[in-house]
N, C-alpha and C positions, 0 to 999 in steps of 0.2 A: 836344486831345482824343485819348485813347488808347482804341482799341476792341479788346477781346478777349472770351473766354468769360465773364469776370467782369462784363462790362458789361451791366447789366439793360436789356432791350429791350422796348418796348411795340409790339405789332403790332395795327393796327386794320384790319379788313376780312378776314373769313374766307370769301371766295368761292372760286371754282374755282382762282384763282391764289394768293391770299393764304394759304389753308389749306395748300397744298403747300409754299409758301416757308417758312411758320412751322414746318412739320413738319421741314424740313431743318435749320433752326436748332436745334430741340430735339434732333434726332438728333446734332448736333455738340456738344451739351453746353451750349448757351447758355441763359441764364435768360430766358424769354420770358413776358410777360403778354399775353393776347389779349382783344380786344373785337370785337363785331359787333353791328350794329343789331338783328338777330334773334339773341338769345343762344344758341339751340340749335345754331347753326353752330359754336360754340366747343367743344362737348362732345367731339368726337373729339380735339381738340388738348389739352384738359384731361386726357383719359385718357392722352395721351402725356407728360404732365408739365408742361404750361403752367399758369400761374396765371391767374385771372380778373382782368381789369383793370377797376377802377372809374375812370371818366374824371377824377374829381377828384384822383386820385393820380398823374396823368400827369407831374407835376413831378419825380417820383422816378426817371424814366427818361431817361438822357442821350441815348439814341437812340430815336426814334419812327419806326416804319415804317407807311406807309398804303398800302392797295391797295383802292381803292373804285371804284364804278361810273362816275362822271362828275363834271363840274364841280360840279353841284348837291350831290352826296353829299359831296365833299371840302370844299366851302365850309361845308356844314351841320355836319360833324364838326369842322372847324377852329374854327368859332364856339363849339362846345361845350367844346373843350379850351383855347381861348385864355386864359380867366381864370386857368388853373392853370399855364401855361407859365412856365419859368424861363430866365433868360439863359444862353446857351451850349448850350442843348439843340439837337439837330439833328433835323429832320424830313426823312425820305427818302420821297418820294412815288412809288410804283410805278404809280399809276393813270395812265390815258391821258386827259389833259385838253387843253383849248384852251390856246394860248399865252397869251392875254390873262388867263385865270383864274389860270394858274400865276404870271405876273408879279405879279399883284395879291396872291396869297397870299404870295409870297416877300417882297413889300414889307411886308405886314401883320406877317409873322413878324419881319422885320428891326427893326421898331419896338420889339419886345420882346427884341432881341438874340438871337433864335432864327434859326438858319441853315436855310434851305429848299433842298433839293436835288431837282430834278425828275429822276426815274430811271425813265421808262417802260421796259417790257420787251417783248421779242419772243421767241417760241419756244413759245407756247401751254402747255397744261396738261402736256404731255409734258416740255417744257423746264423747267417749274417743278418737276416731280417729280424729274427727273434732275440738276438744278442746271446745265443747259446753256443757260440763257437768254442773250440778248444784251441789254445795257443801254445806253441812251443817256442820259448824265447832263448836266444843266445846272446851273451854280452854282459856288460857291467851289472852286477847284482843289485846295487843300490839304485841305479837308474830304473831298472825293471820294477823295483818296489815303488819308486816315486811315480811311475806311470799307472799305478793301480786304478785311479779314478777313471781313466780312459779304458783300460782293459776291462774293468767291471761292467761297463756299458755294452761292450762288444762280445764278451765271452762268459762262459760259466766257470772257466778255469784257465789259469796261466801257469805253466811250469817252466822254471829256468833250468835248461838242460846242460848248461856249462858255458864255455867261452864262445866268442864269435864263431858262427858256422854250425854250432851244435843244434840250434833250433832247426836249421835247414836239414841237417842230417836226420833229425827225428822225423820231420815232415816227409822226407824221402822214404824212410822206413814205413811210415803210415801209408803213403801212396803206393808203395811196393805191394803192401797187403791188399789195399783197395783195388788196384788195377789188375793184379794177377787173379784176385778173387772174382772180379767181374767176368773174366773170361771163363772161369770155372762155373760160375752161376749160370752163364749162358749155355755151357755144355750140359749142365744138369737139367735145365728147363727144356732144351731141345731133346735130350734123351728121354725125359719123362713124357714129352709130347708124342714121340715115336712109339713109346710103350703103352700109349692109350690113356695116360693119366690126364685128368682135367687140371691143366697147369695153373689155372686161376686159384686152385686150392693149395698150391705149394706153400705160399707165404704164410697163410694161417696155420697149415698143418705142421710146418717145421718151426714155428715160432717158439722160442724158449728152449729149443733143443741145441745140441752141440754145433749144428750146421748154421744156426741162426746168426744174423748180424744186421746192422743197420743197412749196409749196401744190399744185402739179400732182400730185406723187406721193401726197399725202394725199387731195386732192379727187377726182381722176379715178377711182380705184378705187371710191370711195363713190358717185360719180355713176353709174358703169357698172352697179353692182349695186343701186342705190337702197337702200343700207344706210346709214342716217343716225344710227345709235346707236353708241357714246355721243356726246353733243354735244361737239364739240371747239372750235368757234367758233360763237357765237350770231349769227344774222342781224342782230339789233338792235345788237350790238357793232360789227360792221363798218360798218353803216349809220351809226352815230353817228360813227365814226372818219372815214368818207368825208365826212360832213357838216362835221366839223371842218376837213378839208383844203380844202373849198370855201370855208368862211368865211375861213380864213387867206389863201387865194389872193385872195379878194374884197378883204380888208383891204389886201393888198399889190398890188392892181390887176393881177392876173394871171389870164388866162383858161385854165381847164383843162377843155376840152370832153369829153374821154374819161372823166374822173372824174365829170363831171356826168351823163353818160349812164348810167354804172354805178350811180350813186347813185339815179337814177330807177327802175332795175330792182330794186335792193335794197329801196327804200322800198315799191314796189308789192307785192313779195313779202311784205314785213313786214306790210303792211296786209291781205294775204290770210290772215293768221293764223299766219304763220311766224316771228314775232318771236323766240321762245325756241328755235326749231329750229336744227339745224346748218346752217352756211353751204353745205354740199354740196347742200341741198334747192333751191338756186337753179336747179338743172337742171329741176325740176318747173315752174318759172315759164317757162323757155325752151321746154320741150316743149309747153306749152299754146299 
């Protein structure tokens, strides 16, 4: 398989991440056809020059990119396109899924001689916009290499982590640290506030020290000022990812108590009506 600007690409899932990634491909001169469950999300991309994809035409696209909400969404879309898939097509899934679902999808694809590459991403909407995502890939090494021109437009780095499912396992470990850390950052900001600290100074004061991280620099200022717009990470997304981490640990007979505690906090916050709100709002749960 040879991939360049002449390779027609189908992109399914025009959410916060998918729309920005598709936009970068269009700006670089790629031929991209887009699809979304609710078609109106495709309109901005069509204005940028994307074609509208009819799922029954999916066989015409050597490379299929997906960026969907969860296991259920990807399984449902795969079931819709499966009858139209052709041998030697490649599906690159940027969604964050469970390892079990990914391995099952990769196996189903393989029966039709379709190659499935799990390629979950990290870097948020800003990373998607700037093409500075980091990607953890699982699957055929040669195919991952051949996809370089596409990966280079979307990310600063792609690492093949192993066979099918290992990309997702890596993303789960990444999210485990981000999600559990976010609850800890909220506790630190709330504690600093009660102790009379000007919390707007926390991010610059701790920059470059051992407690610093990208999530800290993004979340601490938002938590300090209670400014939660625009939404950068949804509470429900991190809650889902943390749940995937616990499921994986359970399947592998490993106890991860810190993650478990963080998940309980995120779930309680989600149930208080914060499901679609920004992750930084977890400070409000801590403050109560």
